[in-house]
N, C-alpha and C positions, 0 to 999 in steps of 0.2 A: 511571695508575697510577704516575705521581710521586709519588702516597701512600703508596705502597708501597715505594719506595725512602728515604722520610725517613725513615719507624721507626726506632727506635733499637734492638739491640738487649735493651735489660731490657724496653720495654715489649711485645716479642717472648716473652720468657719471662714477663712474668707474663699472657700468654696462654694460653702451652703449660700453666703453673702449674696456672690456674683448671679448662682443660680436663681434665686430671686427675684437679684434687679432683672435680669433677664427674661423667666416670667414675667413680670411684672411688667415691662414695656412689651412684650405680645401680647398680652392679654388684654392692654390697656390701647394700644395700637388698633386691636380685634374687634374692639367695643366703639374706640373713637372714628372705623371709616361707615360702620352703619347710622349711626346716629350724625355726621355728617350729612351723607348722601341724602337722609331723613331730611335735614338742615336745611338744603340746597334743592328738592325740590318739592317745600309743602306748597300747595296752590296759592294759603294767604300771603305768604310773602311775595311771592308773581305782583309786578307794579302795573 
């Protein structure tokens, strides 16, 4: 419990920003894969 009370706000902000970065990468990758597959599988784009 003493470790939680001694952390400063800058460390908390860095952790929150890191979590937001990781979540953004995960969500972006999750959305990118189906859109990329759809683009590659469109019959109208076939030669």
